[in-house]
PDB file of N, CA, C and O in Angstrom:
ATOM      1  N   MET A   1      25.007 139.794  98.988  1.00  0.00           N
ATOM      2  CA  MET A   1      25.369 138.513  98.416  1.00  0.00           C
ATOM      3  C   MET A   1      25.263 137.462  99.519  1.00  0.00           C
ATOM      4  O   MET A   1      25.816 137.628 100.606  1.00  0.00           O
ATOM      5  N   SER A   2      24.573 136.421  99.235  1.00  0.00           N
ATOM      6  CA  SER A   2      24.370 135.363 100.214  1.00  0.00           C
ATOM      7  C   SER A   2      25.150 134.129  99.786  1.00  0.00           C
ATOM      8  O   SER A   2      24.968 133.622  98.679  1.00  0.00           O
ATOM      9  N   LEU A   3      26.016 133.651 100.666  1.00  0.00           N
ATOM     10  CA  LEU A   3      26.811 132.470 100.369  1.00  0.00           C
ATOM     11  C   LEU A   3      26.090 131.220 100.850  1.00  0.00           C
ATOM     12  O   LEU A   3      25.439 131.224 101.894  1.00  0.00           O
ATOM     13  N   GLU A   4      26.216 130.173 100.087  1.00  0.00           N
ATOM     14  CA  GLU A   4      25.603 128.890 100.417  1.00  0.00           C
ATOM     15  C   GLU A   4      26.643 127.978 101.073  1.00  0.00           C
ATOM     16  O   GLU A   4      27.828 128.303 101.137  1.00  0.00           O
ATOM     17  N   LYS A   5      26.169 126.838 101.556  1.00  0.00           N
ATOM     18  CA  LYS A   5      27.044 125.858 102.204  1.00  0.00           C
ATOM     19  C   LYS A   5      28.170 125.431 101.263  1.00  0.00           C
ATOM     20  O   LYS A   5      29.322 125.320 101.682  1.00  0.00           O
ATOM     21  N   ALA A   6      27.840 125.193 100.002  1.00  0.00           N
ATOM     22  CA  ALA A   6      28.845 124.759  99.023  1.00  0.00           C
ATOM     23  C   ALA A   6      29.918 125.837  98.825  1.00  0.00           C
ATOM     24  O   ALA A   6      31.096 125.521  98.656  1.00  0.00           O
ATOM     25  N   ASP A   7      29.503 127.112  98.845  1.00  0.00           N
ATOM     26  CA  ASP A   7      30.467 128.209  98.690  1.00  0.00           C
ATOM     27  C   ASP A   7      31.463 128.225  99.850  1.00  0.00           C
ATOM     28  O   ASP A   7      32.666 128.389  99.646  1.00  0.00           O
ATOM     29  N   ILE A   8      30.948 128.054 101.063  1.00  0.00           N
ATOM     30  CA  ILE A   8      31.816 128.069 102.241  1.00  0.00           C
ATOM     31  C   ILE A   8      32.775 126.893 102.207  1.00  0.00           C
ATOM     32  O   ILE A   8      33.954 127.040 102.528  1.00  0.00           O
ATOM     33  N   GLU A   9      32.279 125.735 101.823  1.00  0.00           N
ATOM     34  CA  GLU A   9      33.143 124.552 101.747  1.00  0.00           C
ATOM     35  C   GLU A   9      34.232 124.733 100.696  1.00  0.00           C
ATOM     36  O   GLU A   9      35.370 124.313 100.903  1.00  0.00           O
ATOM     37  N   LYS A  10      33.887 125.358  99.568  1.00  0.00           N
ATOM     38  CA  LYS A  10      34.881 125.586  98.517  1.00  0.00           C
ATOM     39  C   LYS A  10      35.933 126.592  98.991  1.00  0.00           C
ATOM     40  O   LYS A  10      37.127 126.390  98.770  1.00  0.00           O
ATOM     41  N   ILE A  11      35.497 127.670  99.639  1.00  0.00           N
ATOM     42  CA  ILE A  11      36.430 128.680 100.169  1.00  0.00           C
ATOM     43  C   ILE A  11      37.343 128.043 101.203  1.00  0.00           C
ATOM     44  O   ILE A  11      38.548 128.294 101.204  1.00  0.00           O
ATOM     45  N   ALA A  12      36.780 127.218 102.086  1.00  0.00           N
ATOM     46  CA  ALA A  12      37.583 126.540 103.112  1.00  0.00           C
ATOM     47  C   ALA A  12      38.607 125.610 102.468  1.00  0.00           C
ATOM     48  O   ALA A  12      39.749 125.531 102.919  1.00  0.00           O
ATOM     49  N   HIS A  13      38.197 124.911 101.418  1.00  0.00           N
ATOM     50  CA  HIS A  13      39.132 124.019 100.714  1.00  0.00           C
ATOM     51  C   HIS A  13      40.263 124.812 100.071  1.00  0.00           C
ATOM     52  O   HIS A  13      41.430 124.437 100.184  1.00  0.00           O
ATOM     53  N   LEU A  14      39.920 125.908  99.395  1.00  0.00           N
ATOM     54  CA  LEU A  14      40.940 126.718  98.729  1.00  0.00           C
ATOM     55  C   LEU A  14      41.908 127.343  99.729  1.00  0.00           C
ATOM     56  O   LEU A  14      43.093 127.499  99.435  1.00  0.00           O
ATOM     57  N   ALA A  15      41.403 127.701 100.909  1.00  0.00           N
ATOM     58  CA  ALA A  15      42.240 128.313 101.939  1.00  0.00           C
ATOM     59  C   ALA A  15      42.897 127.254 102.827  1.00  0.00           C
ATOM     60  O   ALA A  15      43.631 127.580 103.759  1.00  0.00           O
ATOM     61  N   ARG A  16      42.627 126.007 102.530  1.00  0.00           N
ATOM     62  CA  ARG A  16      43.172 124.888 103.314  1.00  0.00           C
ATOM     63  C   ARG A  16      42.798 125.003 104.790  1.00  0.00           C
ATOM     64  O   ARG A  16      43.633 124.820 105.676  1.00  0.00           O
ATOM     65  N   LEU A  17      41.507 125.314 105.035  1.00  0.00           N
ATOM     66  CA  LEU A  17      40.997 125.438 106.396  1.00  0.00           C
ATOM     67  C   LEU A  17      40.077 124.270 106.701  1.00  0.00           C
ATOM     68  O   LEU A  17      39.273 123.855 105.866  1.00  0.00           O
ATOM     69  N   GLY A  18      40.209 123.752 107.906  1.00  0.00           N
ATOM     70  CA  GLY A  18      39.298 122.721 108.352  1.00  0.00           C
ATOM     71  C   GLY A  18      38.176 123.369 109.146  1.00  0.00           C
ATOM     72  O   GLY A  18      38.412 123.924 110.220  1.00  0.00           O
ATOM     73  N   ILE A  19      36.960 123.303 108.627  1.00  0.00           N
ATOM     74  CA  ILE A  19      35.808 123.925 109.286  1.00  0.00           C
ATOM     75  C   ILE A  19      34.853 122.823 109.732  1.00  0.00           C
ATOM     76  O   ILE A  19      34.517 121.928 108.957  1.00  0.00           O
ATOM     77  N   ASP A  20      34.428 122.895 110.969  1.00  0.00           N
ATOM     78  CA  ASP A  20      33.441 121.964 111.502  1.00  0.00           C
ATOM     79  C   ASP A  20      32.125 122.170 110.741  1.00  0.00           C
ATOM     80  O   ASP A  20      31.671 123.306 110.600  1.00  0.00           O
ATOM     81  N   PRO A  21      31.511 121.098 110.254  1.00  0.00           N
ATOM     82  CA  PRO A  21      30.255 121.250 109.500  1.00  0.00           C
ATOM     83  C   PRO A  21      29.170 122.013 110.261  1.00  0.00           C
ATOM     84  O   PRO A  21      28.314 122.648 109.644  1.00  0.00           O
ATOM     85  N   GLY A  22      29.198 121.957 111.576  1.00  0.00           N
ATOM     86  CA  GLY A  22      28.214 122.706 112.352  1.00  0.00           C
ATOM     87  C   GLY A  22      28.446 124.200 112.347  1.00  0.00           C
ATOM     88  O   GLY A  22      27.535 124.974 112.642  1.00  0.00           O
ATOM     89  N   ASP A  23      29.678 124.622 112.009  1.00  0.00           N
ATOM     90  CA  ASP A  23      30.012 126.045 111.985  1.00  0.00           C
ATOM     91  C   ASP A  23      29.788 126.692 110.621  1.00  0.00           C
ATOM     92  O   ASP A  23      29.924 127.909 110.489  1.00  0.00           O
ATOM     93  N   VAL A  24      29.448 125.901 109.608  1.00  0.00           N
ATOM     94  CA  VAL A  24      29.282 126.434 108.253  1.00  0.00           C
ATOM     95  C   VAL A  24      28.228 127.542 108.191  1.00  0.00           C
ATOM     96  O   VAL A  24      28.478 128.557 107.542  1.00  0.00           O
ATOM     97  N   PRO A  25      27.067 127.401 108.830  1.00  0.00           N
ATOM     98  CA  PRO A  25      26.088 128.502 108.765  1.00  0.00           C
ATOM     99  C   PRO A  25      26.605 129.814 109.369  1.00  0.00           C
ATOM    100  O   PRO A  25      26.283 130.896 108.877  1.00  0.00           O
ATOM    101  N   VAL A  26      27.403 129.715 110.429  1.00  0.00           N
ATOM    102  CA  VAL A  26      27.970 130.927 111.042  1.00  0.00           C
ATOM    103  C   VAL A  26      28.945 131.586 110.073  1.00  0.00           C
ATOM    104  O   VAL A  26      28.920 132.802 109.886  1.00  0.00           O
ATOM    105  N   TYR A  27      29.802 130.773 109.457  1.00  0.00           N
ATOM    106  CA  TYR A  27      30.748 131.323 108.478  1.00  0.00           C
ATOM    107  C   TYR A  27      30.002 131.930 107.292  1.00  0.00           C
ATOM    108  O   TYR A  27      30.375 132.997 106.803  1.00  0.00           O
ATOM    109  N   ALA A  28      28.968 131.267 106.837  1.00  0.00           N
ATOM    110  CA  ALA A  28      28.194 131.785 105.700  1.00  0.00           C
ATOM    111  C   ALA A  28      27.586 133.136 106.042  1.00  0.00           C
ATOM    112  O   ALA A  28      27.628 134.059 105.229  1.00  0.00           O
ATOM    113  N   ARG A  29      27.017 133.259 107.249  1.00  0.00           N
ATOM    114  CA  ARG A  29      26.404 134.527 107.653  1.00  0.00           C
ATOM    115  C   ARG A  29      27.460 135.630 107.761  1.00  0.00           C
ATOM    116  O   ARG A  29      27.250 136.743 107.277  1.00  0.00           O
ATOM    117  N   ASN A  30      28.596 135.319 108.397  1.00  0.00           N
ATOM    118  CA  ASN A  30      29.646 136.337 108.579  1.00  0.00           C
ATOM    119  C   ASN A  30      30.268 136.762 107.247  1.00  0.00           C
ATOM    120  O   ASN A  30      30.441 137.955 106.998  1.00  0.00           O
ATOM    121  N   LEU A  31      30.603 135.802 106.400  1.00  0.00           N
ATOM    122  CA  LEU A  31      31.204 136.161 105.105  1.00  0.00           C
ATOM    123  C   LEU A  31      30.211 136.893 104.208  1.00  0.00           C
ATOM    124  O   LEU A  31      30.591 137.807 103.476  1.00  0.00           O
ATOM    125  N   SER A  32      28.948 136.498 104.261  1.00  0.00           N
ATOM    126  CA  SER A  32      27.927 137.205 103.472  1.00  0.00           C
ATOM    127  C   SER A  32      27.813 138.647 103.945  1.00  0.00           C
ATOM    128  O   SER A  32      27.660 139.554 103.128  1.00  0.00           O
ATOM    129  N   GLY A  33      27.885 138.868 105.249  1.00  0.00           N
ATOM    130  CA  GLY A  33      27.843 140.233 105.782  1.00  0.00           C
ATOM    131  C   GLY A  33      29.014 141.065 105.312  1.00  0.00           C
ATOM    132  O   GLY A  33      28.855 142.242 104.987  1.00  0.00           O
ATOM    133  N   ILE A  34      30.188 140.463 105.273  1.00  0.00           N
ATOM    134  CA  ILE A  34      31.376 141.180 104.793  1.00  0.00           C
ATOM    135  C   ILE A  34      31.214 141.543 103.320  1.00  0.00           C
ATOM    136  O   ILE A  34      31.498 142.672 102.921  1.00  0.00           O
ATOM    137  N   LEU A  35      30.759 140.591 102.519  1.00  0.00           N
ATOM    138  CA  LEU A  35      30.580 140.865 101.082  1.00  0.00           C
ATOM    139  C   LEU A  35      29.491 141.911 100.849  1.00  0.00           C
ATOM    140  O   LEU A  35      29.612 142.726  99.934  1.00  0.00           O
ATOM    141  N   ASP A  36      28.441 141.904 101.653  1.00  0.00           N
ATOM    142  CA  ASP A  36      27.402 142.944 101.537  1.00  0.00           C
ATOM    143  C   ASP A  36      27.971 144.319 101.856  1.00  0.00           C
ATOM    144  O   ASP A  36      27.642 145.302 101.191  1.00  0.00           O
ATOM    145  N   LEU A  37      28.815 144.388 102.864  1.00  0.00           N
ATOM    146  CA  LEU A  37      29.457 145.664 103.210  1.00  0.00           C
ATOM    147  C   LEU A  37      30.321 146.165 102.054  1.00  0.00           C
ATOM    148  O   LEU A  37      30.302 147.353 101.734  1.00  0.00           O
ATOM    149  N   VAL A  38      31.073 145.268 101.432  1.00  0.00           N
ATOM    150  CA  VAL A  38      31.910 145.657 100.294  1.00  0.00           C
ATOM    151  C   VAL A  38      31.049 146.163  99.148  1.00  0.00           C
ATOM    152  O   VAL A  38      31.404 147.149  98.502  1.00  0.00           O
ATOM    153  N   GLU A  39      29.923 145.506  98.881  1.00  0.00           N
ATOM    154  CA  GLU A  39      29.014 145.960  97.816  1.00  0.00           C
ATOM    155  C   GLU A  39      28.481 147.362  98.104  1.00  0.00           C
ATOM    156  O   GLU A  39      28.411 148.198  97.204  1.00  0.00           O
ATOM    157  N   ARG A  40      28.104 147.619  99.365  1.00  0.00           N
ATOM    158  CA  ARG A  40      27.615 148.956  99.725  1.00  0.00           C
ATOM    159  C   ARG A  40      28.710 149.999  99.584  1.00  0.00           C
ATOM    160  O   ARG A  40      28.447 151.124  99.159  1.00  0.00           O
ATOM    161  N   MET A  41      29.921 149.638  99.933  1.00  0.00           N
ATOM    162  CA  MET A  41      31.038 150.586  99.815  1.00  0.00           C
ATOM    163  C   MET A  41      31.340 150.902  98.357  1.00  0.00           C
ATOM    164  O   MET A  41      31.737 152.021  98.033  1.00  0.00           O
ATOM    165  N   GLU A  42      31.150 149.910  97.465  1.00  0.00           N
ATOM    166  CA  GLU A  42      31.385 150.142  96.039  1.00  0.00           C
ATOM    167  C   GLU A  42      30.375 151.129  95.457  1.00  0.00           C
ATOM    168  O   GLU A  42      30.679 151.810  94.477  1.00  0.00           O
ATOM    169  N   ARG A  43      29.182 151.219  96.040  1.00  0.00           N
ATOM    170  CA  ARG A  43      28.144 152.116  95.535  1.00  0.00           C
ATOM    171  C   ARG A  43      28.318 153.561  95.994  1.00  0.00           C
ATOM    172  O   ARG A  43      27.647 154.456  95.480  1.00  0.00           O
ATOM    173  N   VAL A  44      29.201 153.796  96.942  1.00  0.00           N
ATOM    174  CA  VAL A  44      29.410 155.151  97.451  1.00  0.00           C
ATOM    175  C   VAL A  44      30.075 155.985  96.360  1.00  0.00           C
ATOM    176  O   VAL A  44      31.055 155.558  95.750  1.00  0.00           O
ATOM    177  N   GLY A  45      29.537 157.168  96.124  1.00  0.00           N
ATOM    178  CA  GLY A  45      30.105 158.053  95.105  1.00  0.00           C
ATOM    179  C   GLY A  45      31.408 158.687  95.582  1.00  0.00           C
ATOM    180  O   GLY A  45      31.440 159.361  96.612  1.00  0.00           O
ATOM    181  N   THR A  46      32.453 158.471  94.844  1.00  0.00           N
ATOM    182  CA  THR A  46      33.757 159.021  95.221  1.00  0.00           C
ATOM    183  C   THR A  46      34.293 159.979  94.163  1.00  0.00           C
ATOM    184  O   THR A  46      35.479 160.310  94.164  1.00  0.00           O
ATOM    185  N   ASP A  47      33.425 160.422  93.264  1.00  0.00           N
ATOM    186  CA  ASP A  47      33.868 161.379  92.246  1.00  0.00           C
ATOM    187  C   ASP A  47      34.270 162.683  92.926  1.00  0.00           C
ATOM    188  O   ASP A  47      33.548 163.187  93.786  1.00  0.00           O
ATOM    189  N   GLY A  48      35.390 163.213  92.551  1.00  0.00           N
ATOM    190  CA  GLY A  48      35.859 164.475  93.103  1.00  0.00           C
ATOM    191  C   GLY A  48      36.586 164.334  94.427  1.00  0.00           C
ATOM    192  O   GLY A  48      37.007 165.334  95.009  1.00  0.00           O
ATOM    193  N   VAL A  49      36.741 163.115  94.912  1.00  0.00           N
ATOM    194  CA  VAL A  49      37.482 162.902  96.162  1.00  0.00           C
ATOM    195  C   VAL A  49      38.927 162.599  95.801  1.00  0.00           C
ATOM    196  O   VAL A  49      39.195 161.609  95.120  1.00  0.00           O
ATOM    197  N   PRO A  50      39.866 163.433  96.244  1.00  0.00           N
ATOM    198  CA  PRO A  50      41.260 163.189  95.871  1.00  0.00           C
ATOM    199  C   PRO A  50      41.822 161.972  96.594  1.00  0.00           C
ATOM    200  O   PRO A  50      41.506 161.744  97.761  1.00  0.00           O
ATOM    201  N   PRO A  51      42.649 161.195  95.913  1.00  0.00           N
ATOM    202  CA  PRO A  51      43.261 160.035  96.561  1.00  0.00           C
ATOM    203  C   PRO A  51      44.203 160.490  97.674  1.00  0.00           C
ATOM    204  O   PRO A  51      44.845 161.535  97.570  1.00  0.00           O
ATOM    205  N   MET A  52      44.274 159.698  98.730  1.00  0.00           N
ATOM    206  CA  MET A  52      45.124 160.044  99.865  1.00  0.00           C
ATOM    207  C   MET A  52      46.126 158.923 100.118  1.00  0.00           C
ATOM    208  O   MET A  52      45.840 157.752  99.868  1.00  0.00           O
ATOM    209  N   ALA A  53      47.287 159.289 100.608  1.00  0.00           N
ATOM    210  CA  ALA A  53      48.274 158.292 100.992  1.00  0.00           C
ATOM    211  C   ALA A  53      47.986 157.775 102.386  1.00  0.00           C
ATOM    212  O   ALA A  53      48.404 156.673 102.742  1.00  0.00           O
ATOM    213  N   HIS A  54      47.273 158.564 103.180  1.00  0.00           N
ATOM    214  CA  HIS A  54      46.979 158.206 104.558  1.00  0.00           C
ATOM    215  C   HIS A  54      45.662 158.868 104.953  1.00  0.00           C
ATOM    216  O   HIS A  54      45.404 159.991 104.520  1.00  0.00           O
ATOM    217  N   PRO A  55      44.826 158.226 105.751  1.00  0.00           N
ATOM    218  CA  PRO A  55      43.534 158.815 106.080  1.00  0.00           C
ATOM    219  C   PRO A  55      43.600 160.002 107.040  1.00  0.00           C
ATOM    220  O   PRO A  55      42.629 160.749 107.158  1.00  0.00           O
ATOM    221  N   LEU A  56      44.697 160.184 107.710  1.00  0.00           N
ATOM    222  CA  LEU A  56      44.827 161.301 108.636  1.00  0.00           C
ATOM    223  C   LEU A  56      45.651 162.413 108.004  1.00  0.00           C
ATOM    224  O   LEU A  56      46.645 162.141 107.330  1.00  0.00           O
ATOM    225  N   GLN A  57      45.258 163.637 108.211  1.00  0.00           N
ATOM    226  CA  GLN A  57      45.992 164.780 107.680  1.00  0.00           C
ATOM    227  C   GLN A  57      47.098 165.170 108.666  1.00  0.00           C
ATOM    228  O   GLN A  57      47.020 166.207 109.324  1.00  0.00           O
ATOM    229  N   MET A  58      48.102 164.342 108.756  1.00  0.00           N
ATOM    230  CA  MET A  58      49.197 164.578 109.686  1.00  0.00           C
ATOM    231  C   MET A  58      50.512 164.495 108.942  1.00  0.00           C
ATOM    232  O   MET A  58      50.630 163.802 107.931  1.00  0.00           O
ATOM    233  N   VAL A  59      51.484 165.200 109.447  1.00  0.00           N
ATOM    234  CA  VAL A  59      52.825 165.144 108.892  1.00  0.00           C
ATOM    235  C   VAL A  59      53.641 164.195 109.753  1.00  0.00           C
ATOM    236  O   VAL A  59      53.616 164.266 110.982  1.00  0.00           O
ATOM    237  N   GLN A  60      54.355 163.317 109.093  1.00  0.00           N
ATOM    238  CA  GLN A  60      55.155 162.357 109.834  1.00  0.00           C
ATOM    239  C   GLN A  60      56.389 163.039 110.416  1.00  0.00           C
ATOM    240  O   GLN A  60      57.121 163.748 109.725  1.00  0.00           O
ATOM    241  N   ARG A  61      56.593 162.803 111.699  1.00  0.00           N
ATOM    242  CA  ARG A  61      57.770 163.373 112.334  1.00  0.00           C
ATOM    243  C   ARG A  61      58.980 162.519 111.987  1.00  0.00           C
ATOM    244  O   ARG A  61      58.979 161.311 112.220  1.00  0.00           O
ATOM    245  N   LEU A  62      59.991 163.130 111.441  1.00  0.00           N
ATOM    246  CA  LEU A  62      61.197 162.415 111.052  1.00  0.00           C
ATOM    247  C   LEU A  62      62.374 162.914 111.864  1.00  0.00           C
ATOM    248  O   LEU A  62      62.459 164.092 112.210  1.00  0.00           O
ATOM    249  N   ARG A  63      63.274 162.001 112.159  1.00  0.00           N
ATOM    250  CA  ARG A  63      64.480 162.412 112.866  1.00  0.00           C
ATOM    251  C   ARG A  63      65.472 162.972 111.847  1.00  0.00           C
ATOM    252  O   ARG A  63      65.351 162.724 110.647  1.00  0.00           O
ATOM    253  N   VAL A  64      66.427 163.709 112.327  1.00  0.00           N
ATOM    254  CA  VAL A  64      67.453 164.267 111.465  1.00  0.00           C
ATOM    255  C   VAL A  64      68.319 163.125 110.943  1.00  0.00           C
ATOM    256  O   VAL A  64      68.709 162.244 111.709  1.00  0.00           O
ATOM    257  N   ASP A  65      68.618 163.135 109.659  1.00  0.00           N
ATOM    258  CA  ASP A  65      69.426 162.094 109.053  1.00  0.00           C
ATOM    259  C   ASP A  65      70.900 162.445 109.222  1.00  0.00           C
ATOM    260  O   ASP A  65      71.495 163.112 108.375  1.00  0.00           O
ATOM    261  N   GLU A  66      71.470 161.991 110.315  1.00  0.00           N
ATOM    262  CA  GLU A  66      72.872 162.282 110.587  1.00  0.00           C
ATOM    263  C   GLU A  66      73.543 161.043 111.154  1.00  0.00           C
ATOM    264  O   GLU A  66      72.895 160.214 111.793  1.00  0.00           O
ATOM    265  N   VAL A  67      74.842 160.919 110.921  1.00  0.00           N
ATOM    266  CA  VAL A  67      75.624 159.791 111.409  1.00  0.00           C
ATOM    267  C   VAL A  67      75.813 159.956 112.910  1.00  0.00           C
ATOM    268  O   VAL A  67      76.233 161.014 113.381  1.00  0.00           O
ATOM    269  N   THR A  68      75.499 158.894 113.660  1.00  0.00           N
ATOM    270  CA  THR A  68      75.621 158.970 115.110  1.00  0.00           C
ATOM    271  C   THR A  68      76.661 157.987 115.653  1.00  0.00           C
ATOM    272  O   THR A  68      76.982 158.036 116.841  1.00  0.00           O
ATOM    273  N   GLU A  69      77.189 157.103 114.819  1.00  0.00           N
ATOM    274  CA  GLU A  69      78.185 156.144 115.258  1.00  0.00           C
ATOM    275  C   GLU A  69      79.420 156.248 114.387  1.00  0.00           C
ATOM    276  O   GLU A  69      79.355 156.683 113.237  1.00  0.00           O
ATOM    277  N   THR A  70      80.548 155.841 114.954  1.00  0.00           N
ATOM    278  CA  THR A  70      81.804 155.878 114.202  1.00  0.00           C
ATOM    279  C   THR A  70      81.907 154.657 113.308  1.00  0.00           C
ATOM    280  O   THR A  70      81.301 153.622 113.586  1.00  0.00           O
ATOM    281  N   ASN A  71      82.670 154.779 112.243  1.00  0.00           N
ATOM    282  CA  ASN A  71      82.887 153.691 111.294  1.00  0.00           C
ATOM    283  C   ASN A  71      83.846 152.675 111.920  1.00  0.00           C
ATOM    284  O   ASN A  71      85.006 152.996 112.177  1.00  0.00           O
ATOM    285  N   GLN A  72      83.370 151.459 112.164  1.00  0.00           N
ATOM    286  CA  GLN A  72      84.189 150.411 112.761  1.00  0.00           C
ATOM    287  C   GLN A  72      84.399 149.248 111.801  1.00  0.00           C
ATOM    288  O   GLN A  72      84.661 148.125 112.232  1.00  0.00           O
ATOM    289  N   CYS A  73      84.283 149.512 110.500  1.00  0.00           N
ATOM    290  CA  CYS A  73      84.388 148.472 109.496  1.00  0.00           C
ATOM    291  C   CYS A  73      85.730 147.749 109.582  1.00  0.00           C
ATOM    292  O   CYS A  73      85.766 146.518 109.563  1.00  0.00           O
ATOM    293  N   ASP A  74      86.827 148.488 109.677  1.00  0.00           N
ATOM    294  CA  ASP A  74      88.151 147.856 109.737  1.00  0.00           C
ATOM    295  C   ASP A  74      88.273 146.947 110.953  1.00  0.00           C
ATOM    296  O   ASP A  74      88.833 145.856 110.858  1.00  0.00           O
ATOM    297  N   LYS A  75      87.764 147.380 112.071  1.00  0.00           N
ATOM    298  CA  LYS A  75      87.818 146.589 113.299  1.00  0.00           C
ATOM    299  C   LYS A  75      87.082 145.256 113.119  1.00  0.00           C
ATOM    300  O   LYS A  75      87.579 144.212 113.541  1.00  0.00           O
ATOM    301  N   PHE A  76      85.910 145.289 112.501  1.00  0.00           N
ATOM    302  CA  PHE A  76      85.137 144.066 112.324  1.00  0.00           C
ATOM    303  C   PHE A  76      85.729 143.171 111.245  1.00  0.00           C
ATOM    304  O   PHE A  76      85.639 141.947 111.344  1.00  0.00           O
ATOM    305  N   GLN A  77      86.335 143.761 110.213  1.00  0.00           N
ATOM    306  CA  GLN A  77      86.916 142.941 109.156  1.00  0.00           C
ATOM    307  C   GLN A  77      88.215 142.267 109.600  1.00  0.00           C
ATOM    308  O   GLN A  77      88.626 141.277 108.994  1.00  0.00           O
ATOM    309  N   GLN A  78      88.862 142.776 110.631  1.00  0.00           N
ATOM    310  CA  GLN A  78      90.074 142.137 111.139  1.00  0.00           C
ATOM    311  C   GLN A  78      89.768 140.764 111.728  1.00  0.00           C
ATOM    312  O   GLN A  78      90.620 139.877 111.680  1.00  0.00           O
ATOM    313  N   ILE A  79      88.582 140.571 112.278  1.00  0.00           N
ATOM    314  CA  ILE A  79      88.235 139.294 112.896  1.00  0.00           C
ATOM    315  C   ILE A  79      87.406 138.398 111.974  1.00  0.00           C
ATOM    316  O   ILE A  79      87.027 137.293 112.365  1.00  0.00           O
ATOM    317  N   ALA A  80      87.123 138.856 110.767  1.00  0.00           N
ATOM    318  CA  ALA A  80      86.344 138.069 109.813  1.00  0.00           C
ATOM    319  C   ALA A  80      87.223 136.983 109.210  1.00  0.00           C
ATOM    320  O   ALA A  80      88.421 137.197 109.028  1.00  0.00           O
ATOM    321  N   PRO A  81      86.651 135.813 108.892  1.00  0.00           N
ATOM    322  CA  PRO A  81      87.443 134.727 108.308  1.00  0.00           C
ATOM    323  C   PRO A  81      88.069 135.099 106.968  1.00  0.00           C
ATOM    324  O   PRO A  81      89.242 134.805 106.736  1.00  0.00           O
ATOM    325  N   GLN A  82      87.303 135.746 106.076  1.00  0.00           N
ATOM    326  CA  GLN A  82      87.841 136.123 104.768  1.00  0.00           C
ATOM    327  C   GLN A  82      87.285 137.479 104.348  1.00  0.00           C
ATOM    328  O   GLN A  82      86.081 137.728 104.417  1.00  0.00           O
ATOM    329  N   VAL A  83      88.194 138.347 103.912  1.00  0.00           N
ATOM    330  CA  VAL A  83      87.812 139.678 103.446  1.00  0.00           C
ATOM    331  C   VAL A  83      88.615 139.977 102.190  1.00  0.00           C
ATOM    332  O   VAL A  83      89.792 139.630 102.091  1.00  0.00           O
ATOM    333  N   GLU A  84      87.960 140.625 101.230  1.00  0.00           N
ATOM    334  CA  GLU A  84      88.669 141.033 100.017  1.00  0.00           C
ATOM    335  C   GLU A  84      88.091 142.351  99.534  1.00  0.00           C
ATOM    336  O   GLU A  84      86.884 142.458  99.315  1.00  0.00           O
ATOM    337  N   ALA A  85      88.932 143.346  99.369  1.00  0.00           N
ATOM    338  CA  ALA A  85      88.550 144.664  98.866  1.00  0.00           C
ATOM    339  C   ALA A  85      87.427 145.267  99.711  1.00  0.00           C
ATOM    340  O   ALA A  85      86.522 145.906  99.177  1.00  0.00           O
ATOM    341  N   GLY A  86      87.485 145.065 101.021  1.00  0.00           N
ATOM    342  CA  GLY A  86      86.490 145.639 101.913  1.00  0.00           C
ATOM    343  C   GLY A  86      85.172 144.881 101.979  1.00  0.00           C
ATOM    344  O   GLY A  86      84.208 145.349 102.584  1.00  0.00           O
ATOM    345  N   LEU A  87      85.135 143.702 101.350  1.00  0.00           N
ATOM    346  CA  LEU A  87      83.920 142.897 101.336  1.00  0.00           C
ATOM    347  C   LEU A  87      84.142 141.597 102.100  1.00  0.00           C
ATOM    348  O   LEU A  87      85.242 141.044 102.075  1.00  0.00           O
ATOM    349  N   TYR A  88      83.122 141.111 102.771  1.00  0.00           N
ATOM    350  CA  TYR A  88      83.183 139.830 103.452  1.00  0.00           C
ATOM    351  C   TYR A  88      82.966 138.713 102.439  1.00  0.00           C
ATOM    352  O   TYR A  88      82.015 138.762 101.659  1.00  0.00           O
ATOM    353  N   LEU A  89      83.830 137.717 102.441  1.00  0.00           N
ATOM    354  CA  LEU A  89      83.673 136.572 101.548  1.00  0.00           C
ATOM    355  C   LEU A  89      82.999 135.445 102.310  1.00  0.00           C
ATOM    356  O   LEU A  89      83.374 135.123 103.437  1.00  0.00           O
ATOM    357  N   VAL A  90      82.011 134.861 101.682  1.00  0.00           N
ATOM    358  CA  VAL A  90      81.245 133.769 102.304  1.00  0.00           C
ATOM    359  C   VAL A  90      81.216 132.589 101.358  1.00  0.00           C
ATOM    360  O   VAL A  90      81.392 132.754 100.151  1.00  0.00           O
ATOM    361  N   PRO A  91      80.992 131.377 101.903  1.00  0.00           N
ATOM    362  CA  PRO A  91      80.936 130.202 101.032  1.00  0.00           C
ATOM    363  C   PRO A  91      79.760 130.283 100.057  1.00  0.00           C
ATOM    364  O   PRO A  91      78.708 130.842 100.369  1.00  0.00           O
ATOM    365  N   LYS A  92      79.965 129.713  98.873  1.00  0.00           N
ATOM    366  CA  LYS A  92      78.921 129.657  97.864  1.00  0.00           C
ATOM    367  C   LYS A  92      77.846 128.686  98.333  1.00  0.00           C
ATOM    368  O   LYS A  92      78.156 127.553  98.702  1.00  0.00           O
ATOM    369  N   VAL A  93      76.586 129.117  98.324  1.00  0.00           N
ATOM    370  CA  VAL A  93      75.516 128.248  98.795  1.00  0.00           C
ATOM    371  C   VAL A  93      74.549 127.848  97.675  1.00  0.00           C
ATOM    372  O   VAL A  93      73.762 126.920  97.859  1.00  0.00           O
ATOM    373  N   ILE A  94      74.588 128.508  96.548  1.00  0.00           N
ATOM    374  CA  ILE A  94      73.723 128.173  95.417  1.00  0.00           C
ATOM    375  C   ILE A  94      74.601 127.937  94.209  1.00  0.00           C
ATOM    376  O   ILE A  94      75.466 128.746  93.874  1.00  0.00           O
ATOM    377  N   GLU A  95      74.358 126.804  93.559  1.00  0.00           N
ATOM    378  CA  GLU A  95      75.170 126.491  92.370  1.00  0.00           C
ATOM    379  C   GLU A  95      74.418 126.786  91.113  1.00  0.00           C
ATOM    380  O   GLU A  95      74.942 126.584  90.018  1.00  0.00           O
TER     381      GLU A  95
END
């Protein structure tokens, strides 16, 4: 797919980008190359290829889910301006 000067100007306007008129041919060539690559990728046969969550066949290392700190909620609520039923009260900001 080959983009014209008008296409680049329209894309720049929609993206709110200021492009120097002298750079339009460079942008047209680069964006056309990207769109050509996408077209070629769409033609690749993917029938029978299972979908993957990640391109690498690796298992994510996870840490053990265990509590490592003591509960200090009461200590922090003692210095809070307003607390009710274990919750911090804050001023209303949206009416």
